[in-house]
Phi, psi and omega in degrees: 000139181223147174230126177261126184229357182079131185290156173093324180274152174300149179285121181293121182299328180298322180292320178294316180301317179297321180293320178297315178302313184291321186269331185250322186269309185300318182300333180255007176071031180257131174264143179191176178244132181248136177227121177246156182290155174278162173068036181283119179283131178280140177172139180305131178088345177297147177219160179203170183241135174249154178252137177243118179264122180240092185065243180271348184266145174240121178250160180243145178234124175276131179246126182242128179276121181284334180203182181271013177260002177093012176283134190233153167242146179244142177219110175300137178268150179300144176286150177271000000 
């Protein structure tokens, strides 16, 4: 999965949230709300965690930046 955002600017959380919805939730027919942090610095290898609310449950997704252009990989984290 990739998101292009242009180097140097913070990664817009809304764009990441939309990509998580499109790549992880929609293919399996799950509705949910995604929230990612503001002020995400772009850079290869940087990572951060977004929260996905599914009804009463909150799951976490690790987002890893593949490069400084905003291309991302997503990895759901195990539930506690």
